[in-house]
C-alpha positions, 0 to 999 in steps of 0.5 A: 336505919331506925324502923320505930322513928321512920327516919335515920340515925343521923336523923334529928331527934323528936322534939329538937327544934331546927337549928338557928339562922346563922347570923354570921352570913349575914355579917359577910353579906354586910361586910360584901356590900360596905365593900361594894358600895366603896368600890362604886364610890370609888369608880363613880364619885359622882355617886356620893354626891347625888341620890343613888336611884339606879345603883351599879349591878353590883352593888344592887346585887350585893344589897339585894341578897342582903336582904334576902339573906335576911328573910330567910332569917327572920323566916328561920326564928319563926320556924324555931318558935313555931316548933318549940311552942308546938305552932302556938305563937301569934305570928307565922314564919311565912307571914312574917317574911312576907309582911316586910314586903308590905311597903308602909306596913313594913315599915311597922312590920320591922318594929311589930314582930321583935318586940313579940319575940322579946314578949314571949322571950319573957314571958318564957323565962318569967323575968323582964331579959328583953325590952319589947320596945327597945328590940323593936326599936332595934330593928328599926333603926337597922332598917332606917341605916340601911335606907338611910345612911349606908346600905352595908352598915345598916345590914351589919347593924341589922344582923348585929341586932338577931344575933341578940335576938338569936342569944335571947331566944337561945336562953329562953328555949334552954329554960323551963318556961316560967310557972303562969300567975296566978292560980292555975286552971282547974285547980 
């Protein structure tokens, strides 16, 4: 045991970031939801013809687990951002996840927080690595596909967008912060 730091030798180093979300789990859940939809349609062909008001339990559970895992990933992204910025990042982790659940505001929120993440990455890199509007639109379009087209395919698209967010955020956190433009304060 390391008595000076209060952590065991196998523990996390001081200043190390928490782990990023495991996006591959989201892909697996999306494929499971897609397979559940195919099974539901093969067992009940009338589900493809009319709107699905009350889905079979296994289809509901597959979609519900996908959405819960998406909220966990959003929370994890913001935990990483909060720790990387010493809690200076404007969106708190719990707020980032829970605002998805507000009925009308949630449609705006899936566009808003990816834009803020893209702005953070661009400021950190000192170059336009991510387009804030395109990033927000990518998450919004994946949610629209989830709601309108096919839930399993929408989840796969959502986690594909999340893998892009992870890749860019990793690059930004690995790079040294860009120097601010203009004169430094107190100089």
